[in-house]
FIKOLZA-1660 file (N, C-alpha, C; in steps of 0.1 Angstrom, whole numbers, plus 5000, padded with zeros to 4 digits):
% residues 126
   i   px   py   pz ch aa at
   1 5500 3366 0710  A  X  N
   1 5506 3380 0712  A  X CA
   1 5508 3386 0698  A  X  C
   2 5504 3398 0696  A  X  N
   2 5507 3405 0683  A  X CA
   2 5521 3410 0683  A  X  C
   3 5525 3414 0671  A  X  N
   3 5539 3417 0669  A  X CA
   3 5544 3429 0677  A  X  C
   4 5535 3439 0679  A  X  N
   4 5538 3451 0687  A  X CA
   4 5541 3447 0702  A  X  C
   5 5532 3438 0707  A  X  N
   5 5534 3434 0721  A  X CA
   5 5547 3426 0722  A  X  C
   6 5549 3417 0712  A  X  N
   6 5561 3409 0713  A  X CA
   6 5574 3418 0713  A  X  C
   7 5574 3428 0704  A  X  N
   7 5586 3437 0703  A  X CA
   7 5587 3445 0716  A  X  C
   8 5576 3449 0722  A  X  N
   8 5576 3456 0735  A  X CA
   8 5582 3448 0746  A  X  C
   9 5578 3435 0746  A  X  N
   9 5583 3426 0756  A  X CA
   9 5598 3424 0754  A  X  C
  10 5602 3421 0741  A  X  N
  10 5616 3420 0738  A  X CA
  10 5624 3431 0743  A  X  C
  11 5620 3444 0740  A  X  N
  11 5628 3455 0744  A  X CA
  11 5629 3457 0759  A  X  C
  12 5618 3454 0766  A  X  N
  12 5618 3455 0781  A  X CA
  12 5628 3445 0787  A  X  C
  13 5627 3433 0782  A  X  N
  13 5636 3422 0787  A  X CA
  13 5650 3425 0783  A  X  C
  14 5652 3430 0771  A  X  N
  14 5666 3433 0767  A  X CA
  14 5672 3444 0776  A  X  C
  15 5664 3454 0779  A  X  N
  15 5669 3465 0787  A  X CA
  15 5672 3460 0801  A  X  C
  16 5663 3450 0806  A  X  N
  16 5665 3444 0820  A  X CA
  16 5678 3437 0820  A  X  C
  17 5681 3429 0810  A  X  N
  17 5693 3421 0810  A  X CA
  17 5705 3429 0808  A  X  C
  18 5704 3440 0799  A  X  N
  18 5715 3449 0797  A  X CA
  18 5719 3457 0810  A  X  C
  19 5708 3461 0818  A  X  N
  19 5711 3468 0830  A  X CA
  19 5718 3459 0840  A  X  C
  20 5714 3446 0841  A  X  N
  20 5720 3436 0849  A  X CA
  20 5735 3435 0845  A  X  C
  21 5737 3433 0833  A  X  N
  21 5751 3431 0828  A  X CA
  21 5760 3443 0831  A  X  C
  22 5754 3455 0829  A  X  N
  22 5762 3467 0832  A  X CA
  22 5765 3468 0847  A  X  C
  23 5756 3464 0855  A  X  N
  23 5758 3464 0870  A  X CA
  23 5769 3454 0874  A  X  C
  24 5768 3442 0868  A  X  N
  24 5778 3432 0871  A  X CA
  24 5792 3437 0865  A  X  C
  25 5792 3443 0854  A  X  N
  25 5805 3448 0849  A  X CA
  25 5811 3459 0858  A  X  C
  26 5802 3467 0864  A  X  N
  26 5807 3477 0873  A  X CA
  26 5813 3470 0885  A  X  C
  27 5807 3460 0890  A  X  N
  27 5812 3452 0901  A  X CA
  27 5826 3446 0897  A  X  C
  28 5827 3441 0885  A  X  N
  28 5840 3436 0880  A  X CA
  28 5851 3447 0880  A  X  C
  29 5847 3459 0876  A  X  N
  29 5856 3471 0876  A  X CA
  29 5861 3474 0890  A  X  C
  30 5852 3474 0900  A  X  N
  30 5856 3476 0913  A  X CA
  30 5866 3465 0918  A  X  C
  31 5863 3453 0915  A  X  N
  31 5871 3442 0919  A  X CA
  31 5885 3443 0913  A  X  C
  32 5885 3447 0900  A  X  N
  32 5898 3449 0893  A  X CA
  32 5906 3460 0900  A  X  C
  33 5900 3472 0902  A  X  N
  33 5907 3483 0909  A  X CA
  33 5912 3479 0923  A  X  C
  34 5904 3472 0930  A  X  N
  34 5908 3468 0943  A  X CA
  34 5920 3458 0942  A  X  C
  35 5920 3449 0934  A  X  N
  35 5931 3439 0932  A  X CA
  35 5943 3446 0927  A  X  C
  36 5941 3456 0919  A  X  N
  36 5952 3464 0913  A  X CA
  36 5958 3474 0923  A  X  C
  37 5952 3476 0934  A  X  N
  37 5957 3485 0944  A  X CA
  37 5954 3499 0942  A  X  C
  38 5943 3502 0935  A  X  N
  38 5940 3516 0931  A  X CA
  38 5933 3524 0942  A  X  C
  39 5929 3517 0952  A  X  N
  39 5923 3524 0964  A  X CA
  39 5933 3528 0973  A  X  C
  40 5936 3542 0974  A  X  N
  40 5947 3547 0982  A  X CA
  40 5941 3559 0990  A  X  C
  41 5947 3561 1002  A  X  N
  41 5944 3573 1010  A  X CA
  41 5952 3584 1003  A  X  C
  42 5950 3596 1008  A  X  N
  42 5957 3608 1003  A  X CA
  42 5972 3607 1005  A  X  C
  43 5976 3600 1015  A  X  N
  43 5991 3598 1017  A  X CA
  43 5996 3586 1010  A  X  C
  44 5989 3579 1002  A  X  N
  44 5994 3568 0994  A  X CA
  44 5992 3554 1000  A  X  C
  45 5987 3553 1012  A  X  N
  45 5985 3540 1018  A  X CA
  45 5973 3533 1012  A  X  C
  46 5972 3520 1013  A  X  N
  46 5960 3513 1008  A  X CA
  46 5948 3517 1016  A  X  C
  47 5937 3520 1009  A  X  N
  47 5924 3524 1016  A  X CA
  47 5914 3514 1014  A  X  C
  48 5914 3504 1023  A  X  N
  48 5905 3493 1023  A  X CA
  48 5891 3497 1026  A  X  C
  49 5889 3507 1034  A  X  N
  49 5876 3512 1037  A  X CA
  49 5869 3518 1024  A  X  C
  50 5876 3525 1016  A  X  N
  50 5871 3530 1003  A  X CA
  50 5868 3518 0994  A  X  C
  51 5876 3509 0993  A  X  N
  51 5874 3497 0985  A  X CA
  51 5862 3490 0989  A  X  C
  52 5860 3487 1002  A  X  N
  52 5848 3480 1007  A  X CA
  52 5836 3488 1004  A  X  C
  53 5836 3501 1005  A  X  N
  53 5825 3510 1002  A  X CA
  53 5821 3508 0988  A  X  C
  54 5830 3508 0978  A  X  N
  54 5827 3506 0964  A  X CA
  54 5822 3492 0961  A  X  C
  55 5828 3482 0968  A  X  N
  55 5824 3468 0966  A  X CA
  55 5809 3467 0971  A  X  C
  56 5806 3473 0982  A  X  N
  56 5792 3472 0987  A  X CA
  56 5782 3479 0978  A  X  C
  57 5786 3491 0973  A  X  N
  57 5778 3498 0963  A  X CA
  57 5775 3490 0951  A  X  C
  58 5786 3485 0945  A  X  N
  58 5785 3477 0933  A  X CA
  58 5777 3464 0934  A  X  C
  59 5779 3458 0946  A  X  N
  59 5772 3445 0949  A  X CA
  59 5757 3448 0950  A  X  C
  60 5754 3459 0957  A  X  N
  60 5739 3462 0958  A  X CA
  60 5733 3465 0945  A  X  C
  61 5740 3472 0936  A  X  N
  61 5735 3475 0923  A  X CA
  61 5733 3463 0915  A  X  C
  62 5743 3454 0915  A  X  N
  62 5742 3442 0907  A  X CA
  62 5731 3432 0912  A  X  C
  63 5730 3432 0926  A  X  N
  63 5720 3423 0932  A  X CA
  63 5706 3429 0929  A  X  C
  64 5704 3442 0929  A  X  N
  64 5691 3448 0926  A  X CA
  64 5687 3445 0912  A  X  C
  65 5697 3446 0903  A  X  N
  65 5694 3443 0889  A  X CA
  65 5690 3428 0887  A  X  C
  66 5697 3420 0894  A  X  N
  66 5694 3405 0894  A  X CA
  66 5680 3402 0899  A  X  C
  67 5676 3409 0910  A  X  N
  67 5663 3407 0916  A  X CA
  67 5652 3408 0906  A  X  C
  68 5653 3417 0896  A  X  N
  68 5643 3419 0886  A  X CA
  68 5642 3406 0877  A  X  C
  69 5653 3401 0874  A  X  N
  69 5654 3389 0866  A  X CA
  69 5648 3377 0874  A  X  C
  70 5653 3376 0886  A  X  N
  70 5648 3365 0895  A  X CA
  70 5633 3365 0897  A  X  C
  71 5628 3377 0899  A  X  N
  71 5613 3378 0901  A  X CA
  71 5605 3374 0889  A  X  C
  72 5610 3377 0877  A  X  N
  72 5603 3374 0865  A  X CA
  72 5603 3358 0863  A  X  C
  73 5614 3352 0867  A  X  N
  73 5616 3338 0867  A  X CA
  73 5614 3332 0852  A  X  C
  74 5618 3340 0842  A  X  N
  74 5618 3335 0829  A  X CA
  74 5631 3339 0822  A  X  C
  75 5635 3332 0812  A  X  N
  75 5648 3336 0805  A  X CA
  75 5660 3330 0813  A  X  C
  76 5671 3337 0811  A  X  N
  76 5684 3332 0817  A  X CA
  76 5686 3334 0832  A  X  C
  77 5676 3330 0840  A  X  N
  77 5677 3332 0854  A  X CA
  77 5688 3324 0860  A  X  C
  78 5690 3312 0856  A  X  N
  78 5700 3303 0862  A  X CA
  78 5714 3309 0859  A  X  C
  79 5716 3313 0847  A  X  N
  79 5729 3319 0843  A  X CA
  79 5731 3332 0850  A  X  C
  80 5721 3340 0852  A  X  N
  80 5722 3353 0859  A  X CA
  80 5726 3350 0874  A  X  C
  81 5720 3340 0880  A  X  N
  81 5723 3337 0894  A  X CA
  81 5738 3332 0895  A  X  C
  82 5743 3324 0886  A  X  N
  82 5757 3320 0886  A  X CA
  82 5766 3332 0884  A  X  C
  83 5762 3342 0876  A  X  N
  83 5770 3353 0874  A  X CA
  83 5771 3362 0886  A  X  C
  84 5760 3364 0893  A  X  N
  84 5760 3371 0906  A  X CA
  84 5769 3364 0916  A  X  C
  85 5768 3351 0917  A  X  N
  85 5777 3344 0926  A  X CA
  85 5792 3345 0922  A  X  C
  86 5795 3345 0910  A  X  N
  86 5809 3346 0905  A  X CA
  86 5814 3361 0908  A  X  C
  87 5805 3370 0906  A  X  N
  87 5809 3384 0908  A  X CA
  87 5812 3386 0923  A  X  C
  88 5803 3381 0932  A  X  N
  88 5805 3382 0946  A  X CA
  88 5818 3375 0950  A  X  C
  89 5821 3364 0944  A  X  N
  89 5833 3356 0948  A  X CA
  89 5846 3364 0944  A  X  C
  90 5845 3374 0935  A  X  N
  90 5857 3382 0932  A  X CA
  90 5862 3389 0944  A  X  C
  91 5853 3392 0954  A  X  N
  91 5857 3400 0966  A  X CA
  91 5861 3391 0978  A  X  C
  92 5861 3378 0977  A  X  N
  92 5864 3370 0988  A  X CA
  92 5879 3372 0992  A  X  C
  93 5882 3370 1004  A  X  N
  93 5896 3372 1009  A  X CA
  93 5901 3385 1007  A  X  C
  94 5893 3396 1008  A  X  N
  94 5898 3409 1006  A  X CA
  94 5900 3413 0991  A  X  C
  95 5895 3404 0982  A  X  N
  95 5897 3407 0968  A  X CA
  95 5911 3406 0963  A  X  C
  96 5919 3398 0970  A  X  N
  96 5934 3398 0966  A  X CA
  96 5936 3387 0955  A  X  C
  97 5928 3377 0954  A  X  N
  97 5930 3367 0944  A  X CA
  97 5917 3363 0937  A  X  C
  98 5911 3373 0930  A  X  N
  98 5898 3370 0923  A  X CA
  98 5900 3359 0912  A  X  C
  99 5889 3352 0910  A  X  N
  99 5889 3341 0900  A  X CA
  99 5883 3347 0887  A  X  C
 100 5891 3354 0879  A  X  N
 100 5887 3360 0867  A  X CA
 100 5882 3350 0857  A  X  C
 101 5887 3338 0856  A  X  N
 101 5883 3328 0846  A  X CA
 101 5869 3324 0848  A  X  C
 102 5866 3320 0861  A  X  N
 102 5852 3316 0864  A  X CA
 102 5842 3327 0861  A  X  C
 103 5846 3340 0865  A  X  N
 103 5837 3351 0862  A  X CA
 103 5835 3352 0847  A  X  C
 104 5845 3352 0839  A  X  N
 104 5844 3354 0825  A  X CA
 104 5835 3343 0819  A  X  C
 105 5837 3331 0823  A  X  N
 105 5829 3320 0818  A  X CA
 105 5814 3322 0821  A  X  C
 106 5811 3326 0834  A  X  N
 106 5798 3329 0838  A  X CA
 106 5792 3340 0830  A  X  C
 107 5800 3350 0827  A  X  N
 107 5795 3362 0820  A  X CA
 107 5791 3358 0805  A  X  C
 108 5800 3350 0799  A  X  N
 108 5798 3345 0786  A  X CA
 108 5786 3336 0785  A  X  C
 109 5784 3328 0795  A  X  N
 109 5772 3319 0795  A  X CA
 109 5759 3327 0796  A  X  C
 110 5760 3338 0804  A  X  N
 110 5748 3346 0806  A  X CA
 110 5745 3353 0793  A  X  C
 111 5755 3359 0786  A  X  N
 111 5753 3366 0774  A  X CA
 111 5747 3357 0763  A  X  C
 112 5753 3345 0762  A  X  N
 112 5748 3335 0752  A  X CA
 112 5734 3331 0755  A  X  C
 113 5730 3328 0767  A  X  N
 113 5717 3324 0771  A  X CA
 113 5707 3335 0768  A  X  C
 114 5711 3347 0771  A  X  N
 114 5702 3359 0769  A  X CA
 114 5700 3361 0754  A  X  C
 115 5710 3360 0746  A  X  N
 115 5708 3361 0732  A  X CA
 115 5698 3351 0726  A  X  C
 116 5700 3338 0731  A  X  N
 116 5690 3328 0726  A  X CA
 116 5676 3331 0731  A  X  C
 117 5675 3335 0743  A  X  N
 117 5662 3338 0749  A  X CA
 117 5655 3349 0741  A  X  C
 118 5662 3360 0740  A  X  N
 118 5657 3372 0733  A  X CA
 118 5653 3370 0719  A  X  C
 119 5661 3362 0712  A  X  N
 119 5658 3359 0698  A  X CA
 119 5645 3351 0697  A  X  C
 120 5642 3343 0706  A  X  N
 120 5629 3336 0707  A  X CA
 120 5617 3345 0709  A  X  C
 121 5619 3357 0714  A  X  N
 121 5608 3366 0717  A  X CA
 121 5604 3374 0705  A  X  C
 122 5613 3375 0695  A  X  N
 122 5610 3383 0683  A  X CA
 122 5601 3376 0674  A  X  C
 123 5591 3384 0668  A  X  N
 123 5582 3378 0659  A  X CA
 123 5590 3373 0646  A  X  C
 124 5585 3363 0640  A  X  N
 124 5591 3357 0628  A  X CA
 124 5589 3367 0617  A  X  C
 125 5600 3369 0609  A  X  N
 125 5600 3377 0597  A  X CA
 125 5593 3370 0586  A  X  C
 126 5585 3378 0579  A  X  N
 126 5577 3372 0567  A  X CA
 126 5586 3370 0555  A  X  C
% end
């Protein structure tokens, strides 16, 4: 593969992984807001329907971004799968007791694996 093709592949995969990470971070934000009680009706009562709607939207977005990685079946697929599972687990039990530690570890593992993989795609500097 020539350098131009290698850089093009690098940029495409980088953008794919960044889109996935952004989607998962959006799901994390929803989980945080839900746990923090920020979903309220106009009269101040908890609005679980709005929370579930945002959870569903964020989950679908992160799952769709993961599917691109899963279909390619190269790079940090295993780490991405674990991150999707940890993100989904944030919502278990109505999102009242999310496991932030496991999520953070999975996110860090994905970022590290992605960095290693992407670095291997770049052409060697002369």
